[in-house]
C-alpha positions in Angstrom: 27.4 70.9 0.2 28.2 66.9 1.2 31.6 67.0 -0.1 32.5 70.4 2.3 31.5 69.0 5.6 33.3 65.5 4.7 36.4 67.9 4.3 35.4 69.8 7.3 35.1 66.8 9.4 38.5 65.3 8.1 40.4 68.1 8.9 38.7 68.5 12.3 40.2 65.0 13.2 43.3 65.7 11.5 44.0 68.9 13.5 42.8 67.8 16.9 45.1 67.5 20.1 45.7 65.1 22.8 44.0 66.1 26.1 43.0 64.6 29.4 42.7 60.8 29.8 40.0 60.6 32.4 37.3 61.2 30.4 37.0 57.5 28.4 39.3 54.2 29.2 39.5 50.9 27.1 39.8 47.8 28.6 40.5 44.2 27.5 39.4 41.1 28.7 41.7 37.7 29.0 40.7 34.2 29.6 42.0 30.8 30.1 42.5 27.5 28.5 44.7 24.4 27.3 47.0 24.9 24.3 45.2 24.3 20.9 41.9 26.4 22.5 40.6 29.5 20.8 40.1 32.1 23.4 38.3 35.4 22.3 39.3 38.6 23.7 36.9 41.9 24.1 37.7 45.5 24.0 35.3 47.5 25.7 35.0 51.3 26.1 33.9 53.5 28.8 33.1 57.0 28.2 32.0 60.0 30.0 31.8 62.1 26.8 30.4 61.5 23.6 32.3 59.7 21.4 32.8 60.1 17.7 35.2 57.4 16.3 38.6 55.7 17.8 41.8 53.9 16.8 43.9 51.6 18.6 46.7 48.7 18.5 46.0 46.1 20.5 49.6 43.7 20.8 50.0 40.0 22.1 52.6 37.8 23.0 53.8 36.2 19.9 55.6 33.1 21.8 52.1 31.8 23.6 49.3 33.6 21.2 48.2 34.0 17.8 45.3 36.5 16.2 43.4 34.3 13.9 40.3 36.6 13.5 39.1 39.8 14.6 35.8 41.1 14.1 33.4 44.2 15.1 31.8 44.2 18.6 28.2 44.1 19.4 28.6 48.0 19.9 30.4 48.5 16.8 28.4 46.4 14.5 25.3 48.8 14.9 26.8 51.9 16.1 25.7 54.1 13.1 22.0 54.3 13.0 21.7 50.5 13.0 24.5 49.9 10.5 28.5 49.8 10.6 30.4 53.1 10.9 31.6 54.8 7.8 35.0 53.9 7.9 35.8 50.8 9.9 39.7 49.8 9.2 40.5 46.2 10.9 44.0 44.7 9.8 45.4 41.6 11.5 49.5 41.6 11.8 51.8 39.1 13.4 52.2 40.5 16.7 48.6 42.4 16.9 45.4 43.9 15.7 44.8 47.2 14.5 41.7 49.3 14.1 40.2 52.6 13.0 37.2 53.6 13.2 35.0 56.6 12.2 31.2 56.7 13.2 29.8 59.0 10.9 31.6 61.6 8.8 28.9 64.0 8.6 28.2 63.8 12.1 25.0 62.0 11.9 25.5 59.5 14.5 28.1 59.4 17.9 28.3 56.9 20.5 26.5 58.5 23.7 28.2 58.6 27.1 28.2 54.9 28.8 30.1 52.0 30.2 30.7 48.8 28.7 30.4 49.2 24.9 31.7 46.1 23.3 33.9 47.8 20.4 36.2 44.8 18.9 36.4 40.8 19.8 39.9 39.3 18.8 40.2 35.4 18.7 43.9 34.2 20.2 44.5 30.8 19.6 47.2 29.1 22.6 49.7 28.2 20.8 52.2 28.2 24.1 52.5 24.9 25.9 52.9 24.8 29.6 54.7 22.1 31.2 52.8 19.2 32.6 53.2 19.5 36.7 54.1 23.2 36.2 52.7 26.8 36.6 50.4 28.1 33.9 51.7 30.3 31.4 50.1 34.0 31.6 50.2 35.5 27.8 49.7 39.7 27.8 47.4 41.3 25.4 48.0 45.1 25.5 47.1 48.1 24.2 50.0 49.5 21.7 50.6 52.0 19.5 53.5 50.6 17.6 51.5 49.0 14.9 51.0 49.7 11.3 52.9 52.2 9.2 52.5 54.8 9.9 51.9 53.6 13.6 48.3 53.6 15.1 47.8 55.1 18.0 45.2 54.6 21.1 42.9 57.5 21.1 39.0 58.0 21.3 37.6 60.9 19.6 35.3 63.2 21.0 34.3 66.7 19.3 36.9 66.4 16.9 39.7 66.1 20.0 41.7 63.0 20.4 41.2 61.7 23.7 44.3 59.2 24.9 42.2 56.7 27.3 42.9 55.1 30.0 44.1 51.6 29.0 43.4 48.1 31.2 45.1 45.3 29.4 45.1 41.7 30.4 46.5 37.9 30.4 45.5 34.9 28.5 46.2 31.9 30.9 47.7 28.9 29.3 47.1 25.6 31.6 49.1 23.0 32.1 47.8 19.3 31.2 47.4 17.0 34.2 50.7 15.7 35.0 49.6 12.0 35.4 46.8 10.0 33.7 45.1 6.9 33.4 43.8 5.3 30.3 42.6 1.6 30.5 42.0 -1.2 27.7 40.8 -4.7 28.7 40.3 -7.9 26.8 39.0 -10.7 27.8 39.3 -14.0 26.0 38.6 -18.0 26.7 40.2 -18.2 30.1 42.0 -14.8 30.6 41.6 -10.9 31.1 44.3 -9.0 29.6 44.7 -5.4 31.3 46.3 -2.8 30.0 47.3 1.3 30.5 48.9 4.4 29.6 50.0 6.7 32.3 51.6 10.2 31.6 53.8 9.4 34.4 54.3 6.5 36.5 52.2 6.3 39.4 53.6 5.0 43.2 51.8 2.0 42.9 48.4 0.7 40.9 45.7 -1.2 42.3 43.8 -4.1 40.7 40.5 -5.0 41.9 37.9 -7.4 40.5 34.6 -7.1 41.2 35.2 -5.2 44.2 37.8 -7.4 45.4 41.8 -6.1 45.6 43.5 -8.7 43.3 47.2 -7.4 42.7 49.4 -4.2 43.6 51.2 -3.6 41.0 55.0 -1.4 41.1 56.1 1.7 39.5 56.0 1.8 35.7 54.0 -1.5 35.0 51.1 -1.0 32.7 49.7 -4.7 32.1 47.9 -7.1 34.1 47.4 -10.5 32.9 44.3 -12.0 35.1 44.3 -16.1 34.5 42.1 -19.3 34.6 38.8 -17.4 35.0 35.5 -19.2 34.9 33.3 -18.3 31.8 31.3 -14.8 32.8 31.6 -11.2 32.9 34.2 -9.1 35.1 34.3 -5.7 36.2 37.9 -4.6 36.8 38.4 -1.1 38.5 42.6 0.3 38.8 43.4 2.9 41.2 46.4 4.9 40.2 48.3 6.5 43.3 50.7 9.5 43.4 52.3 10.9 46.1 53.3 14.8 44.5 53.9 15.3 48.4 55.1 12.9 51.1 53.5 15.1 53.5 49.8 15.5 51.7 47.2 13.3 50.7 47.9 11.1 47.3 46.3 12.0 44.2 44.3 9.1 43.1 42.9 8.4 39.5 40.8 5.3 38.8 39.2 3.7 35.6 36.8 1.2 35.2 36.2 -1.4 32.4 34.6 -4.8 32.1 35.6 -8.3 30.2 33.7 -11.4 29.1 35.5 -14.7 29.2 34.0 -17.2 26.6 35.4 -20.6 26.5 34.8 -20.8 22.4 34.0 -18.3 20.0 33.3 -19.3 16.4 34.3 -16.3 13.8 33.7 -18.1 10.2 33.0 -21.0 7.7 34.5 -21.4 4.3 33.2 -22.4 2.5 29.9 -20.7 3.0 27.5 -23.1 0.5 27.6 -26.3 -0.4 25.9 -29.5 -2.0 22.7 -30.8 0.1 24.3 -34.4 -0.1 27.2 -33.0 2.2 31.1 -34.5 0.9 32.4 -30.9 1.2 36.0 -30.4 3.0 34.5 -27.6 5.6 36.9 -24.9 7.9 35.3 -23.4 10.8 37.7 -20.9 12.8 36.9 -18.9 16.3 39.0 -19.5 19.5 39.4 -21.7 22.4 38.5 -25.0 20.5 41.1 -26.7 22.9 39.9 -25.0 25.8 38.6 -29.1 26.3 39.1 -32.0 25.0 35.1 -32.5 23.6 34.9 -29.9 21.1 32.8 -30.6 18.2 31.2 -28.5 15.2 27.8 -29.0 14.1 26.2 -27.8 10.9 22.3 -28.1 10.9 22.5 -29.9 14.2 25.0 -32.4 12.8 28.5 -33.0 13.4 31.1 -32.7 11.3 32.3 -36.0 9.5 35.9 -36.5 10.1 36.1 -33.5 12.5 39.7 -32.5 13.4 40.9 -29.6 16.0 43.6 -28.8 14.1 44.6 -25.9 16.8 43.2 -23.5 19.0 41.5 -21.7 16.4 40.6 -24.2 13.7 38.6 -27.1 12.9 38.3 -29.1 9.5 36.0 -31.9 8.6 33.0 -33.0 5.8 30.3 -31.3 5.3 27.3 -34.1 6.6 24.3 -34.4 4.2 21.4 -32.0 4.8 18.6 -33.2 7.3 16.1 -30.1 6.8 16.5 -29.2 2.8 17.8 -26.7 1.3 18.5 -23.0 2.4 20.6 -21.4 5.3 21.7 -23.3 8.6 23.2 -22.4 12.0 26.9 -23.5 12.6 28.0 -24.2 16.1 30.9 -25.1 18.0 30.5 -26.4 21.4 32.4 -28.3 24.3 31.8 -28.8 27.8 32.8 -25.1 28.8 30.7 -23.3 26.5 29.3 -22.7 23.0 29.3 -20.4 19.9 27.1 -20.4 17.3 27.1 -18.3 13.5 22.9 -18.4 12.8 22.6 -19.1 9.4 26.0 -18.9 8.0 26.0 -21.9 5.7 23.7 -22.4 2.8 22.5 -25.9 1.9 22.1 -25.5 -1.9 21.6 -28.0 -5.0 23.2 -28.0 -9.2 20.9 -27.6 -11.4 20.8 -30.7 -13.7 22.3 -33.0 -11.1 19.6 -35.4 -10.2 20.9 -38.9 -9.7 22.1 -38.5 -5.7 25.8 -37.3 -6.6 27.0 -34.0 -6.8 28.4 -34.0 -10.3 26.5 -33.3 -13.7 27.3 -36.2 -16.2 25.2 -38.4 -18.6 24.1 -40.1 -16.0 21.5 -37.2 -15.0 20.3 -37.1 -18.3 19.3 -40.7 -18.1 18.1 -40.3 -14.4 15.3 -37.8 -15.8 14.4 -39.7 -18.6 13.7 -42.6 -16.8 11.7 -40.7 -14.7 10.0 -38.8 -17.2 9.2 -42.2 -19.6 9.7 -45.1 -17.8 8.6 -45.0 -14.1 12.0 -44.2 -12.7 12.3 -42.5 -9.2 11.8 -38.9 -9.0 14.6 -36.6 -8.1 15.2 -35.5 -4.6 15.5 -32.3 -5.3 13.0 -31.7 -8.2 13.9 -28.1 -9.2 17.5 -29.4 -10.2 15.5 -31.3 -12.8 14.2 -28.2 -14.6 17.4 -27.7 -16.7 16.6 -25.8 -19.4 14.6 -22.3 -17.6 11.1 -22.8 -19.5 9.3 -23.7 -16.0 8.8 -27.4 -17.3 10.3 -30.7 -16.6 9.6 -32.6 -19.6 12.2 -34.4 -22.4 13.9 -31.0 -23.4 15.8 -31.5 -19.9 17.8 -34.2 -20.5 18.4 -33.2 -24.1 19.6 -29.7 -22.7 22.1 -32.2 -20.6 23.8 -33.7 -23.4 23.7 -30.9 -25.6 25.7 -29.2 -22.9 28.0 -32.4 -22.2 28.6 -33.3 -25.7 28.1 -30.3 -28.2 29.2 -27.5 -26.4 25.5 -26.2 -25.7 24.6 -23.6 -23.3 25.2 -24.5 -19.8 22.2 -25.2 -16.9 20.7 -21.8 -15.7 22.1 -21.0 -11.9 22.7 -22.6 -9.8 25.5 -24.0 -11.6 28.0 -25.2 -11.6 28.6 -24.6 -8.0 25.6 -25.5 -5.6 23.4 -22.7 -4.7 19.8 -21.7 -4.3 16.8 -21.0 -6.9 17.2 -17.6 -8.1 13.1 -17.9 -8.8 12.2 -19.8 -5.5 8.6 -18.6 -5.7 7.8 -20.2 -9.2 9.9 -23.4 -8.9 9.5 -26.9 -8.0 11.4 -26.8 -4.8 13.9 -28.6 -3.2 13.5 -30.4 -0.3 15.9 -33.7 -0.3 
């Protein structure tokens, strides 16, 4: 019996003839956006009769639109007793979309008369490019009976009859980009602020303000301004780009704001970053503004570099001074009469394990120094932890023997830090190092 009902329904749909259009209407919604955006168009159905199904094609302007997706409208999704239709064929072509829907082959569900039924949603990518300063592009989306093979007609099925609905098309508008813009970039420095900007089309002139005061008016085509010889501090700049698109109307004005900082001297890095607490290491500090004043100096842990040389505006060299506060991280500071900059904890004073006799090189003298300290009443090492050479947690005869075995019999080297200066990896259990 069910098979017979299917056959009867299909025959009724196939034998139906077209009748008047006033009983049903379909419409498309439009929208607007810029190139690259996606706009969704909704297909809506109004009907004064009971609807059993429909088919239609929706064509679009291929020069300006691309159909990227299509899906059931909210009505279609639940039209068959809360479920999708028995038959629902949806196809996307380069120039449009087709759909064919049978709500129920056996007539168990249909769509009552009503308005504003959402039966299909189509997503269009806006590919057309409107000319800056020109008019928007109106790209049409329209009902059509030319898509598919055979072509799909625009019909609404009611009582087994195919009704040709009234058809209301729509436009999707592609909005042109603004015909001018102002993108401002500001950079501070040791004495100058550099302002640069991009503009879509040249302004008739650009006004430059610093902290509310007009300081310059730039001619068309100029895209940079350098504000020189500034005192240390923070400065706020505002630019006004002025365009007269119509000589008889008010000008168009675009504004942008930025802030710069004038710092006469900056510190960026120190090399190397670790050295022996006795000093004497060649050190280089980098930054900017070192020539902004004649009295630039660099200190490490508050002590000025020895033999300091200001090489150029970005480089200072000198010899590492001995530590005044033991081992560990210390600040590096650049200072002159115009300002100062600090690199907190940027340099580390360390020791070399086994080096105990007041220099920074391991040799037989260190073994003898330890032996005198242990057995002949000699001075203790300035950094006691440096005397614990073999890692057994004790300072005893084994440590000077360890040194000479390493130096003369290819024995194992002292534990870290060695051969470069550094800190004790196990400071909590060591003897400490506070020269």
